[in-house]
mmCIF file as gemmi writes it, N, C-alpha and C atoms, coordinates in Angstrom:
data_model
loop_
_atom_site.group_PDB
_atom_site.id
_atom_site.type_symbol
_atom_site.label_atom_id
_atom_site.label_alt_id
_atom_site.label_comp_id
_atom_site.label_asym_id
_atom_site.label_entity_id
_atom_site.label_seq_id
_atom_site.pdbx_PDB_ins_code
_atom_site.Cartn_x
_atom_site.Cartn_y
_atom_site.Cartn_z
_atom_site.occupancy
_atom_site.B_iso_or_equiv
_atom_site.pdbx_formal_charge
_atom_site.auth_seq_id
_atom_site.auth_asym_id
_atom_site.pdbx_PDB_model_num
ATOM 1 N N . MET Axp A 1 ? 0.837 -1.18 0 1 0 ? 1 A 1
ATOM 2 C CA . MET Axp A 1 ? 0 0 0 1 0 ? 1 A 1
ATOM 3 C C . MET Axp A 1 ? 0.885 1.247 0 1 0 ? 1 A 1
ATOM 4 N N . LYS Axp A 2 ? 0.591 2.152 -0.894 1 0 ? 2 A 1
ATOM 5 C CA . LYS Axp A 2 ? 1.377 3.373 -1.002 1 0 ? 2 A 1
ATOM 6 C C . LYS Axp A 2 ? 1.02 4.347 0.119 1 0 ? 2 A 1
ATOM 7 N N . LYS Axp A 3 ? 2.001 5.11 0.536 1 0 ? 3 A 1
ATOM 8 C CA . LYS Axp A 3 ? 1.751 6.165 1.509 1 0 ? 3 A 1
ATOM 9 C C . LYS Axp A 3 ? 1.061 7.324 0.81 1 0 ? 3 A 1
ATOM 10 N N . LYS Axp A 4 ? 0.252 8.061 1.581 1 0 ? 4 A 1
ATOM 11 C CA . LYS Axp A 4 ? -0.499 9.182 1.022 1 0 ? 4 A 1
ATOM 12 C C . LYS Axp A 4 ? 0.094 10.503 1.485 1 0 ? 4 A 1
ATOM 13 N N . ILE Axp A 5 ? 0.078 11.455 0.58 1 0 ? 5 A 1
ATOM 14 C CA . ILE Axp A 5 ? 0.526 12.81 0.892 1 0 ? 5 A 1
ATOM 15 C C . ILE Axp A 5 ? -0.601 13.761 0.538 1 0 ? 5 A 1
ATOM 16 N N . LEU Axp A 6 ? -0.978 14.613 1.483 1 0 ? 6 A 1
ATOM 17 C CA . LEU Axp A 6 ? -2.021 15.608 1.268 1 0 ? 6 A 1
ATOM 18 C C . LEU Axp A 6 ? -1.356 16.971 1.097 1 0 ? 6 A 1
ATOM 19 N N . ILE Axp A 7 ? -1.692 17.653 0.005 1 0 ? 7 A 1
ATOM 20 C CA . ILE Axp A 7 ? -1.114 18.953 -0.321 1 0 ? 7 A 1
ATOM 21 C C . ILE Axp A 7 ? -2.22 20 -0.304 1 0 ? 7 A 1
ATOM 22 N N . PHE Axp A 8 ? -1.983 21.111 0.364 1 0 ? 8 A 1
ATOM 23 C CA . PHE Axp A 8 ? -2.876 22.269 0.308 1 0 ? 8 A 1
ATOM 24 C C . PHE Axp A 8 ? -2.181 23.326 -0.545 1 0 ? 8 A 1
ATOM 25 N N . SER Axp A 9 ? -2.906 23.876 -1.517 1 0 ? 9 A 1
ATOM 26 C CA . SER Axp A 9 ? -2.343 24.907 -2.376 1 0 ? 9 A 1
ATOM 27 C C . SER Axp A 9 ? -3.429 25.91 -2.733 1 0 ? 9 A 1
ATOM 28 N N . THR Axp A 10 ? -3.062 27.184 -2.841 1 0 ? 10 A 1
ATOM 29 C CA . THR Axp A 10 ? -4.048 28.198 -3.207 1 0 ? 10 A 1
ATOM 30 C C . THR Axp A 10 ? -4.31 28.233 -4.703 1 0 ? 10 A 1
ATOM 31 N N . ALA Axp A 11 ? -3.53 27.515 -5.491 1 0 ? 11 A 1
ATOM 32 C CA . ALA Axp A 11 ? -3.764 27.412 -6.934 1 0 ? 11 A 1
ATOM 33 C C . ALA Axp A 11 ? -3.175 26.096 -7.422 1 0 ? 11 A 1
ATOM 34 N N . CYS Axp A 12 ? -3.716 25.593 -8.508 1 0 ? 12 A 1
ATOM 35 C CA . CYS Axp A 12 ? -3.171 24.383 -9.115 1 0 ? 12 A 1
ATOM 36 C C . CYS Axp A 12 ? -3.476 24.416 -10.604 1 0 ? 12 A 1
ATOM 37 N N . LEU Axp A 13 ? -2.958 23.43 -11.308 1 0 ? 13 A 1
ATOM 38 C CA . LEU Axp A 13 ? -3.181 23.386 -12.755 1 0 ? 13 A 1
ATOM 39 C C . LEU Axp A 13 ? -4.664 23.441 -13.05 1 0 ? 13 A 1
ATOM 40 N N . PRO Axp A 14 ? -5.104 24.127 -14.028 1 0 ? 14 A 1
ATOM 41 C CA . PRO Axp A 14 ? -4.413 24.677 -15.189 1 0 ? 14 A 1
ATOM 42 C C . PRO Axp A 14 ? -3.794 26.047 -14.97 1 0 ? 14 A 1
ATOM 43 N N . MET Axp A 15 ? -3.877 26.62 -13.779 1 0 ? 15 A 1
ATOM 44 C CA . MET Axp A 15 ? -3.221 27.902 -13.511 1 0 ? 15 A 1
ATOM 45 C C . MET Axp A 15 ? -1.735 27.635 -13.315 1 0 ? 15 A 1
ATOM 46 N N . ILE Axp A 16 ? -0.916 28.359 -14.032 1 0 ? 16 A 1
ATOM 47 C CA . ILE Axp A 16 ? 0.509 28.065 -14.058 1 0 ? 16 A 1
ATOM 48 C C . ILE Axp A 16 ? 1.281 29.133 -13.295 1 0 ? 16 A 1
ATOM 49 N N . GLY Axp A 17 ? 2.161 28.677 -12.446 1 0 ? 17 A 1
ATOM 50 C CA . GLY Axp A 17 ? 3.062 29.547 -11.705 1 0 ? 17 A 1
ATOM 51 C C . GLY Axp A 17 ? 4.217 28.696 -11.205 1 0 ? 17 A 1
ATOM 52 N N . GLY Axp A 18 ? 5.138 29.293 -10.507 1 0 ? 18 A 1
ATOM 53 C CA . GLY Axp A 18 ? 6.303 28.565 -10.025 1 0 ? 18 A 1
ATOM 54 C C . GLY Axp A 18 ? 5.967 27.432 -9.073 1 0 ? 18 A 1
ATOM 55 N N . ALA Axp A 19 ? 5.075 27.69 -8.124 1 0 ? 19 A 1
ATOM 56 C CA . ALA Axp A 19 ? 4.709 26.664 -7.143 1 0 ? 19 A 1
ATOM 57 C C . ALA Axp A 19 ? 3.948 25.518 -7.799 1 0 ? 19 A 1
ATOM 58 N N . GLU Axp A 20 ? 3.082 25.837 -8.748 1 0 ? 20 A 1
ATOM 59 C CA . GLU Axp A 20 ? 2.289 24.806 -9.414 1 0 ? 20 A 1
ATOM 60 C C . GLU Axp A 20 ? 3.186 23.893 -10.247 1 0 ? 20 A 1
ATOM 61 N N . ILE Axp A 21 ? 4.173 24.479 -10.915 1 0 ? 21 A 1
ATOM 62 C CA . ILE Axp A 21 ? 5.117 23.681 -11.697 1 0 ? 21 A 1
ATOM 63 C C . ILE Axp A 21 ? 5.952 22.807 -10.773 1 0 ? 21 A 1
ATOM 64 N N . ALA Axp A 22 ? 6.379 23.35 -9.637 1 0 ? 22 A 1
ATOM 65 C CA . ALA Axp A 22 ? 7.172 22.572 -8.679 1 0 ? 22 A 1
ATOM 66 C C . ALA Axp A 22 ? 6.367 21.4 -8.126 1 0 ? 22 A 1
ATOM 67 N N . ILE Axp A 23 ? 5.103 21.63 -7.783 1 0 ? 23 A 1
ATOM 68 C CA . ILE Axp A 23 ? 4.257 20.542 -7.28 1 0 ? 23 A 1
ATOM 69 C C . ILE Axp A 23 ? 4.11 19.456 -8.335 1 0 ? 23 A 1
ATOM 70 N N . LYS Axp A 24 ? 3.885 19.841 -9.586 1 0 ? 24 A 1
ATOM 71 C CA . LYS Axp A 24 ? 3.733 18.86 -10.662 1 0 ? 24 A 1
ATOM 72 C C . LYS Axp A 24 ? 5.011 18.05 -10.85 1 0 ? 24 A 1
ATOM 73 N N . GLU Axp A 25 ? 6.167 18.714 -10.853 1 0 ? 25 A 1
ATOM 74 C CA . GLU Axp A 25 ? 7.44 18.01 -11.022 1 0 ? 25 A 1
ATOM 75 C C . GLU Axp A 25 ? 7.686 17.022 -9.88 1 0 ? 25 A 1
ATOM 76 N N . ILE Axp A 26 ? 7.449 17.459 -8.655 1 0 ? 26 A 1
ATOM 77 C CA . ILE Axp A 26 ? 7.686 16.592 -7.493 1 0 ? 26 A 1
ATOM 78 C C . ILE Axp A 26 ? 6.742 15.401 -7.507 1 0 ? 26 A 1
ATOM 79 N N . THR Axp A 27 ? 5.458 15.647 -7.765 1 0 ? 27 A 1
ATOM 80 C CA . THR Axp A 27 ? 4.493 14.543 -7.761 1 0 ? 27 A 1
ATOM 81 C C . THR Axp A 27 ? 4.727 13.586 -8.917 1 0 ? 27 A 1
ATOM 82 N N . ASP Axp A 28 ? 5.18 14.087 -10.059 1 0 ? 28 A 1
ATOM 83 C CA . ASP Axp A 28 ? 5.502 13.197 -11.182 1 0 ? 28 A 1
ATOM 84 C C . ASP Axp A 28 ? 6.674 12.286 -10.837 1 0 ? 28 A 1
ATOM 85 N N . ARG Axp A 29 ? 7.662 12.82 -10.154 1 0 ? 29 A 1
ATOM 86 C CA . ARG Axp A 29 ? 8.852 12.03 -9.821 1 0 ? 29 A 1
ATOM 87 C C . ARG Axp A 29 ? 8.6 11.042 -8.688 1 0 ? 29 A 1
ATOM 88 N N . LEU Axp A 30 ? 7.737 11.397 -7.746 1 0 ? 30 A 1
ATOM 89 C CA . LEU Axp A 30 ? 7.465 10.515 -6.605 1 0 ? 30 A 1
ATOM 90 C C . LEU Axp A 30 ? 6.193 9.697 -6.78 1 0 ? 30 A 1
ATOM 91 N N . GLY Axp A 31 ? 5.536 9.816 -7.916 1 0 ? 31 A 1
ATOM 92 C CA . GLY Axp A 31 ? 4.242 9.171 -8.137 1 0 ? 31 A 1
ATOM 93 C C . GLY Axp A 31 ? 4.254 7.664 -8.023 1 0 ? 31 A 1
ATOM 94 N N . GLY Axp A 32 ? 5.373 7.016 -8.261 1 0 ? 32 A 1
ATOM 95 C CA . GLY Axp A 32 ? 5.432 5.567 -8.153 1 0 ? 32 A 1
ATOM 96 C C . GLY Axp A 32 ? 5.414 5.065 -6.721 1 0 ? 32 A 1
ATOM 97 N N . ASP Axp A 33 ? 5.843 5.891 -5.781 1 0 ? 33 A 1
ATOM 98 C CA . ASP Axp A 33 ? 5.956 5.478 -4.384 1 0 ? 33 A 1
ATOM 99 C C . ASP Axp A 33 ? 4.866 6.039 -3.479 1 0 ? 33 A 1
ATOM 100 N N . PHE Axp A 34 ? 4.176 7.083 -3.925 1 0 ? 34 A 1
ATOM 101 C CA . PHE Axp A 34 ? 3.19 7.765 -3.085 1 0 ? 34 A 1
ATOM 102 C C . PHE Axp A 34 ? 1.91 8.047 -3.858 1 0 ? 34 A 1
ATOM 103 N N . GLU Axp A 35 ? 0.82 8.234 -3.11 1 0 ? 35 A 1
ATOM 104 C CA . GLU Axp A 35 ? -0.437 8.721 -3.665 1 0 ? 35 A 1
ATOM 105 C C . GLU Axp A 35 ? -0.615 10.149 -3.159 1 0 ? 35 A 1
ATOM 106 N N . PHE Axp A 36 ? -1.044 11.04 -4.036 1 0 ? 36 A 1
ATOM 107 C CA . PHE Axp A 36 ? -1.175 12.452 -3.692 1 0 ? 36 A 1
ATOM 108 C C . PHE Axp A 36 ? -2.619 12.899 -3.797 1 0 ? 36 A 1
ATOM 109 N N . ASP Axp A 37 ? -3.065 13.659 -2.799 1 0 ? 37 A 1
ATOM 110 C CA . ASP Axp A 37 ? -4.331 14.381 -2.833 1 0 ? 37 A 1
ATOM 111 C C . ASP Axp A 37 ? -3.981 15.853 -2.69 1 0 ? 37 A 1
ATOM 112 N N . LEU Axp A 38 ? -4.542 16.677 -3.563 1 0 ? 38 A 1
ATOM 113 C CA . LEU Axp A 38 ? -4.293 18.109 -3.52 1 0 ? 38 A 1
ATOM 114 C C . LEU Axp A 38 ? -5.621 18.818 -3.332 1 0 ? 38 A 1
ATOM 115 N N . ILE Axp A 39 ? -5.703 19.669 -2.317 1 0 ? 39 A 1
ATOM 116 C CA . ILE Axp A 39 ? -6.904 20.456 -2.052 1 0 ? 39 A 1
ATOM 117 C C . ILE Axp A 39 ? -6.586 21.912 -2.366 1 0 ? 39 A 1
ATOM 118 N N . CYS Axp A 40 ? -7.447 22.538 -3.173 1 0 ? 40 A 1
ATOM 119 C CA . CYS Axp A 40 ? -7.254 23.936 -3.548 1 0 ? 40 A 1
ATOM 120 C C . CYS Axp A 40 ? -8.615 24.605 -3.709 1 0 ? 40 A 1
ATOM 121 N N . PRO Axp A 41 ? -8.658 25.938 -3.719 1 0 ? 41 A 1
ATOM 122 C CA . PRO Axp A 41 ? -9.943 26.619 -3.93 1 0 ? 41 A 1
ATOM 123 C C . PRO Axp A 41 ? -10.377 26.513 -5.389 1 0 ? 41 A 1
ATOM 124 N N . ARG Axp A 42 ? -11.678 26.482 -5.587 1 0 ? 42 A 1
ATOM 125 C CA . ARG Axp A 42 ? -12.234 26.457 -6.947 1 0 ? 42 A 1
ATOM 126 C C . ARG Axp A 42 ? -12.43 27.912 -7.378 1 0 ? 42 A 1
ATOM 127 N N . ILE Axp A 43 ? -11.429 28.482 -7.972 1 0 ? 43 A 1
ATOM 128 C CA . ILE Axp A 43 ? -11.413 29.9 -8.307 1 0 ? 43 A 1
ATOM 129 C C . ILE Axp A 43 ? -12.305 30.212 -9.505 1 0 ? 43 A 1
ATOM 130 N N . ASN Axp A 44 ? -12.509 29.239 -10.371 1 0 ? 44 A 1
ATOM 131 C CA . ASN Axp A 44 ? -13.306 29.434 -11.584 1 0 ? 44 A 1
ATOM 132 C C . ASN Axp A 44 ? -14.393 28.37 -11.634 1 0 ? 44 A 1
ATOM 133 N N . LYS Axp A 45 ? -15.63 28.755 -11.896 1 0 ? 45 A 1
ATOM 134 C CA . LYS Axp A 45 ? -16.73 27.785 -11.893 1 0 ? 45 A 1
ATOM 135 C C . LYS Axp A 45 ? -16.636 26.788 -13.04 1 0 ? 45 A 1
ATOM 136 N N . ASN Axp A 46 ? -15.813 27.062 -14.058 1 0 ? 46 A 1
ATOM 137 C CA . ASN Axp A 46 ? -15.63 26.124 -15.164 1 0 ? 46 A 1
ATOM 138 C C . ASN Axp A 46 ? -14.694 24.974 -14.811 1 0 ? 46 A 1
ATOM 139 N N . LEU Axp A 47 ? -13.991 25.074 -13.698 1 0 ? 47 A 1
ATOM 140 C CA . LEU Axp A 47 ? -13.107 23.995 -13.259 1 0 ? 47 A 1
ATOM 141 C C . LEU Axp A 47 ? -13.927 22.942 -12.524 1 0 ? 47 A 1
ATOM 142 N N . SER Axp A 48 ? -13.585 21.687 -12.738 1 0 ? 48 A 1
ATOM 143 C CA . SER Axp A 48 ? -14.331 20.612 -12.087 1 0 ? 48 A 1
ATOM 144 C C . SER Axp A 48 ? -14.004 20.556 -10.597 1 0 ? 48 A 1
ATOM 145 N N . VAL Axp A 49 ? -14.918 19.99 -9.832 1 0 ? 49 A 1
ATOM 146 C CA . VAL Axp A 49 ? -14.728 19.866 -8.386 1 0 ? 49 A 1
ATOM 147 C C . VAL Axp A 49 ? -13.654 18.828 -8.084 1 0 ? 49 A 1
ATOM 148 N N . ARG Axp A 50 ? -13.595 17.789 -8.9 1 0 ? 50 A 1
ATOM 149 C CA . ARG Axp A 50 ? -12.603 16.741 -8.687 1 0 ? 50 A 1
ATOM 150 C C . ARG Axp A 50 ? -12.065 16.278 -10.027 1 0 ? 50 A 1
ATOM 151 N N . GLU Axp A 51 ? -10.752 16.106 -10.092 1 0 ? 51 A 1
ATOM 152 C CA . GLU Axp A 51 ? -10.13 15.565 -11.293 1 0 ? 51 A 1
ATOM 153 C C . GLU Axp A 51 ? -8.788 14.956 -10.922 1 0 ? 51 A 1
ATOM 154 N N . GLN Axp A 52 ? -8.219 14.233 -11.856 1 0 ? 52 A 1
ATOM 155 C CA . GLN Axp A 52 ? -6.913 13.633 -11.638 1 0 ? 52 A 1
ATOM 156 C C . GLN Axp A 52 ? -5.982 14.096 -12.748 1 0 ? 52 A 1
ATOM 157 N N . ILE Axp A 53 ? -4.823 14.608 -12.344 1 0 ? 53 A 1
ATOM 158 C CA . ILE Axp A 53 ? -3.779 14.992 -13.285 1 0 ? 53 A 1
ATOM 159 C C . ILE Axp A 53 ? -2.526 14.235 -12.879 1 0 ? 53 A 1
ATOM 160 N N . GLY Axp A 54 ? -2.099 13.328 -13.721 1 0 ? 54 A 1
ATOM 161 C CA . GLY Axp A 54 ? -0.949 12.492 -13.393 1 0 ? 54 A 1
ATOM 162 C C . GLY Axp A 54 ? -1.279 11.597 -12.211 1 0 ? 54 A 1
ATOM 163 N N . SER Axp A 55 ? -0.46 11.64 -11.182 1 0 ? 55 A 1
ATOM 164 C CA . SER Axp A 55 ? -0.685 10.816 -9.992 1 0 ? 55 A 1
ATOM 165 C C . SER Axp A 55 ? -1.365 11.603 -8.872 1 0 ? 55 A 1
ATOM 166 N N . VAL Axp A 56 ? -1.925 12.766 -9.192 1 0 ? 56 A 1
ATOM 167 C CA . VAL Axp A 56 ? -2.511 13.646 -8.178 1 0 ? 56 A 1
ATOM 168 C C . VAL Axp A 56 ? -4.024 13.713 -8.34 1 0 ? 56 A 1
ATOM 169 N N . ASP Axp A 57 ? -4.742 13.409 -7.251 1 0 ? 57 A 1
ATOM 170 C CA . ASP Axp A 57 ? -6.19 13.63 -7.209 1 0 ? 57 A 1
ATOM 171 C C . ASP Axp A 57 ? -6.411 15.049 -6.716 1 0 ? 57 A 1
ATOM 172 N N . ILE Axp A 58 ? -7.046 15.872 -7.545 1 0 ? 58 A 1
ATOM 173 C CA . ILE Axp A 58 ? -7.267 17.275 -7.209 1 0 ? 58 A 1
ATOM 174 C C . ILE Axp A 58 ? -8.698 17.457 -6.738 1 0 ? 58 A 1
ATOM 175 N N . TRP Axp A 59 ? -8.852 18.078 -5.58 1 0 ? 59 A 1
ATOM 176 C CA . TRP Axp A 59 ? -10.159 18.388 -4.99 1 0 ? 59 A 1
ATOM 177 C C . TRP Axp A 59 ? -10.255 19.898 -4.874 1 0 ? 59 A 1
ATOM 178 N N . ARG Axp A 60 ? -11.274 20.484 -5.466 1 0 ? 60 A 1
ATOM 179 C CA . ARG Axp A 60 ? -11.462 21.933 -5.39 1 0 ? 60 A 1
ATOM 180 C C . ARG Axp A 60 ? -12.658 22.242 -4.494 1 0 ? 60 A 1
ATOM 181 N N . VAL Axp A 61 ? -12.473 23.188 -3.574 1 0 ? 61 A 1
ATOM 182 C CA . VAL Axp A 61 ? -13.545 23.573 -2.657 1 0 ? 61 A 1
ATOM 183 C C . VAL Axp A 61 ? -14.027 24.977 -3.002 1 0 ? 61 A 1
ATOM 184 N N . GLY Axp A 62 ? -15.314 25.21 -2.805 1 0 ? 62 A 1
ATOM 185 C CA . GLY Axp A 62 ? -15.909 26.504 -3.102 1 0 ? 62 A 1
ATOM 186 C C . GLY Axp A 62 ? -16.817 26.416 -4.313 1 0 ? 62 A 1
ATOM 187 N N . SER Axp A 63 ? -17.513 27.505 -4.585 1 0 ? 63 A 1
ATOM 188 C CA . SER Axp A 63 ? -18.481 27.523 -5.68 1 0 ? 63 A 1
ATOM 189 C C . SER Axp A 63 ? -17.849 27.879 -7.014 1 0 ? 63 A 1
ATOM 190 N N . GLY Axp A 64 ? -16.763 28.606 -7.007 1 0 ? 64 A 1
ATOM 191 C CA . GLY Axp A 64 ? -16.139 29.041 -8.242 1 0 ? 64 A 1
ATOM 192 C C . GLY Axp A 64 ? -16.747 30.298 -8.82 1 0 ? 64 A 1
ATOM 193 N N . ARG Axp A 65 ? -17.723 30.86 -8.149 1 0 ? 65 A 1
ATOM 194 C CA . ARG Axp A 65 ? -18.378 32.068 -8.67 1 0 ? 65 A 1
ATOM 195 C C . ARG Axp A 65 ? -17.672 33.337 -8.219 1 0 ? 65 A 1
ATOM 196 N N . TRP Axp A 66 ? -17.128 33.318 -7.02 1 0 ? 66 A 1
ATOM 197 C CA . TRP Axp A 66 ? -16.421 34.479 -6.486 1 0 ? 66 A 1
ATOM 198 C C . TRP Axp A 66 ? -15.022 34.024 -6.104 1 0 ? 66 A 1
ATOM 199 N N . GLY Axp A 67 ? -14.075 34.202 -7.004 1 0 ? 67 A 1
ATOM 200 C CA . GLY Axp A 67 ? -12.721 33.687 -6.816 1 0 ? 67 A 1
ATOM 201 C C . GLY Axp A 67 ? -12.055 34.133 -5.534 1 0 ? 67 A 1
ATOM 202 N N . ARG Axp A 68 ? -12.108 35.419 -5.239 1 0 ? 68 A 1
ATOM 203 C CA . ARG Axp A 68 ? -11.46 35.918 -4.02 1 0 ? 68 A 1
ATOM 204 C C . ARG Axp A 68 ? -12.156 35.401 -2.768 1 0 ? 68 A 1
ATOM 205 N N . TYR Axp A 69 ? -13.464 35.315 -2.814 1 0 ? 69 A 1
ATOM 206 C CA . TYR Axp A 69 ? -14.233 34.813 -1.676 1 0 ? 69 A 1
ATOM 207 C C . TYR Axp A 69 ? -13.887 33.346 -1.413 1 0 ? 69 A 1
ATOM 208 N N . ASP Axp A 70 ? -13.838 32.549 -2.473 1 0 ? 70 A 1
ATOM 209 C CA . ASP Axp A 70 ? -13.482 31.136 -2.317 1 0 ? 70 A 1
ATOM 210 C C . ASP Axp A 70 ? -12.054 30.98 -1.804 1 0 ? 70 A 1
ATOM 211 N N . LYS Axp A 71 ? -11.164 31.839 -2.271 1 0 ? 71 A 1
ATOM 212 C CA . LYS Axp A 71 ? -9.779 31.779 -1.807 1 0 ? 71 A 1
ATOM 213 C C . LYS Axp A 71 ? -9.672 32.2 -0.341 1 0 ? 71 A 1
ATOM 214 N N . PHE Axp A 72 ? -10.479 33.18 0.073 1 0 ? 72 A 1
ATOM 215 C CA . PHE Axp A 72 ? -10.487 33.635 1.462 1 0 ? 72 A 1
ATOM 216 C C . PHE Axp A 72 ? -10.985 32.534 2.398 1 0 ? 72 A 1
ATOM 217 N N . LEU Axp A 73 ? -12.011 31.799 1.983 1 0 ? 73 A 1
ATOM 218 C CA . LEU Axp A 73 ? -12.582 30.736 2.813 1 0 ? 73 A 1
ATOM 219 C C . LEU Axp A 73 ? -11.852 29.403 2.671 1 0 ? 73 A 1
ATOM 220 N N . PHE Axp A 74 ? -10.852 29.353 1.818 1 0 ? 74 A 1
ATOM 221 C CA . PHE Axp A 74 ? -10.146 28.098 1.559 1 0 ? 74 A 1
ATOM 222 C C . PHE Axp A 74 ? -9.571 27.42 2.807 1 0 ? 74 A 1
ATOM 223 N N . PRO Axp A 75 ? -8.949 28.132 3.747 1 0 ? 75 A 1
ATOM 224 C CA . PRO Axp A 75 ? -8.411 27.426 4.916 1 0 ? 75 A 1
ATOM 225 C C . PRO Axp A 75 ? -9.468 26.629 5.676 1 0 ? 75 A 1
ATOM 226 N N . TRP Axp A 76 ? -10.649 27.185 5.844 1 0 ? 76 A 1
ATOM 227 C CA . TRP Axp A 76 ? -11.705 26.489 6.581 1 0 ? 76 A 1
ATOM 228 C C . TRP Axp A 76 ? -12.319 25.365 5.747 1 0 ? 76 A 1
ATOM 229 N N . ARG Axp A 77 ? -12.644 25.669 4.507 1 0 ? 77 A 1
ATOM 230 C CA . ARG Axp A 77 ? -13.246 24.648 3.643 1 0 ? 77 A 1
ATOM 231 C C . ARG Axp A 77 ? -12.268 23.52 3.357 1 0 ? 77 A 1
ATOM 232 N N . GLY Axp A 78 ? -11.011 23.857 3.141 1 0 ? 78 A 1
ATOM 233 C CA . GLY Axp A 78 ? -10 22.835 2.894 1 0 ? 78 A 1
ATOM 234 C C . GLY Axp A 78 ? -9.799 21.934 4.098 1 0 ? 78 A 1
ATOM 235 N N . PHE Axp A 79 ? -9.772 22.526 5.285 1 0 ? 79 A 1
ATOM 236 C CA . PHE Axp A 79 ? -9.621 21.744 6.507 1 0 ? 79 A 1
ATOM 237 C C . PHE Axp A 79 ? -10.802 20.794 6.696 1 0 ? 79 A 1
ATOM 238 N N . ASN Axp A 80 ? -12.017 21.285 6.451 1 0 ? 80 A 1
ATOM 239 C CA . ASN Axp A 80 ? -13.2 20.43 6.599 1 0 ? 80 A 1
ATOM 240 C C . ASN Axp A 80 ? -13.193 19.283 5.598 1 0 ? 80 A 1
ATOM 241 N N . LEU Axp A 81 ? -12.779 19.538 4.365 1 0 ? 81 A 1
ATOM 242 C CA . LEU Axp A 81 ? -12.685 18.463 3.381 1 0 ? 81 A 1
ATOM 243 C C . LEU Axp A 81 ? -11.629 17.447 3.793 1 0 ? 81 A 1
ATOM 244 N N . ALA Axp A 82 ? -10.498 17.918 4.302 1 0 ? 82 A 1
ATOM 245 C CA . ALA Axp A 82 ? -9.443 17.006 4.75 1 0 ? 82 A 1
ATOM 246 C C . ALA Axp A 82 ? -9.936 16.122 5.893 1 0 ? 82 A 1
ATOM 247 N N . LYS Axp A 83 ? -10.73 16.679 6.81 1 0 ? 83 A 1
ATOM 248 C CA . LYS Axp A 83 ? -11.288 15.866 7.898 1 0 ? 83 A 1
ATOM 249 C C . LYS Axp A 83 ? -12.208 14.782 7.351 1 0 ? 83 A 1
ATOM 250 N N . GLU Axp A 84 ? -12.976 15.092 6.299 1 0 ? 84 A 1
ATOM 251 C CA . GLU Axp A 84 ? -13.849 14.089 5.688 1 0 ? 84 A 1
ATOM 252 C C . GLU Axp A 84 ? -13.04 13.027 4.95 1 0 ? 84 A 1
ATOM 253 N N . MET Axp A 85 ? -11.971 13.44 4.29 1 0 ? 85 A 1
ATOM 254 C CA . MET Axp A 85 ? -11.161 12.509 3.509 1 0 ? 85 A 1
ATOM 255 C C . MET Axp A 85 ? -10.355 11.567 4.399 1 0 ? 85 A 1
ATOM 256 N N . TYR Axp A 86 ? -9.885 12.055 5.522 1 0 ? 86 A 1
ATOM 257 C CA . TYR Axp A 86 ? -9.034 11.283 6.426 1 0 ? 86 A 1
ATOM 258 C C . TYR Axp A 86 ? -9.633 11.273 7.833 1 0 ? 86 A 1
ATOM 259 N N . PRO Axp A 87 ? -10.75 10.577 8.046 1 0 ? 87 A 1
ATOM 260 C CA . PRO Axp A 87 ? -11.408 10.616 9.359 1 0 ? 87 A 1
ATOM 261 C C . PRO Axp A 87 ? -10.61 9.924 10.466 1 0 ? 87 A 1
ATOM 262 N N . ASN Axp A 88 ? -9.712 9.014 10.126 1 0 ? 88 A 1
ATOM 263 C CA . ASN Axp A 88 ? -8.97 8.261 11.14 1 0 ? 88 A 1
ATOM 264 C C . ASN Axp A 88 ? -7.566 8.802 11.38 1 0 ? 88 A 1
ATOM 265 N N . TRP Axp A 89 ? -7.26 9.973 10.829 1 0 ? 89 A 1
ATOM 266 C CA . TRP Axp A 89 ? -5.931 10.542 11.002 1 0 ? 89 A 1
ATOM 267 C C . TRP Axp A 89 ? -5.714 10.924 12.455 1 0 ? 89 A 1
ATOM 268 N N . ARG Axp A 90 ? -4.575 10.514 13.015 1 0 ? 90 A 1
ATOM 269 C CA . ARG Axp A 90 ? -4.3 10.743 14.433 1 0 ? 90 A 1
ATOM 270 C C . ARG Axp A 90 ? -3.133 11.687 14.681 1 0 ? 90 A 1
ATOM 271 N N . GLY Axp A 91 ? -2.618 12.323 13.655 1 0 ? 91 A 1
ATOM 272 C CA . GLY Axp A 91 ? -1.507 13.254 13.852 1 0 ? 91 A 1
ATOM 273 C C . GLY Axp A 91 ? -0.221 12.725 13.261 1 0 ? 91 A 1
ATOM 274 N N . GLY Axp A 92 ? 0.718 13.623 13.098 1 0 ? 92 A 1
ATOM 275 C CA . GLY Axp A 92 ? 2.004 13.268 12.527 1 0 ? 92 A 1
ATOM 276 C C . GLY Axp A 92 ? 1.992 13.385 11.013 1 0 ? 92 A 1
ATOM 277 N N . GLY Axp A 93 ? 3.168 13.408 10.452 1 0 ? 93 A 1
ATOM 278 C CA . GLY Axp A 93 ? 3.29 13.416 9.011 1 0 ? 93 A 1
ATOM 279 C C . GLY Axp A 93 ? 3.06 14.756 8.351 1 0 ? 93 A 1
ATOM 280 N N . PHE Axp A 94 ? 3.189 15.844 9.092 1 0 ? 94 A 1
ATOM 281 C CA . PHE Axp A 94 ? 2.998 17.166 8.495 1 0 ? 94 A 1
ATOM 282 C C . PHE Axp A 94 ? 4.34 17.747 8.082 1 0 ? 94 A 1
ATOM 283 N N . ILE Axp A 95 ? 4.373 18.359 6.906 1 0 ? 95 A 1
ATOM 284 C CA . ILE Axp A 95 ? 5.53 19.124 6.457 1 0 ? 95 A 1
ATOM 285 C C . ILE Axp A 95 ? 5.022 20.501 6.088 1 0 ? 95 A 1
ATOM 286 N N . PHE Axp A 96 ? 5.537 21.518 6.72 1 0 ? 96 A 1
ATOM 287 C CA . PHE Axp A 96 ? 5.099 22.889 6.438 1 0 ? 96 A 1
ATOM 288 C C . PHE Axp A 96 ? 6.119 23.596 5.592 1 0 ? 96 A 1
């Protein structure tokens, strides 16, 4: 069973920037040994709520209608989604 890594990011593909490219490169290289879940705000309503790019399952939170509003509420919504995704998590394994 592969180990899981949960990533929180304020943006992800298809939006391109330095951090997004770095996340893609790292997950592509480590994809054989780990499973990745990425939680980010749904800044645009045309983006799907859930999709997979490479070895990363992307989960977007928010409505996508008000980009700044969704980004502002992302810490709370992202945390709540993470609690639903990992209900048995007991601590440890955080990298900041």
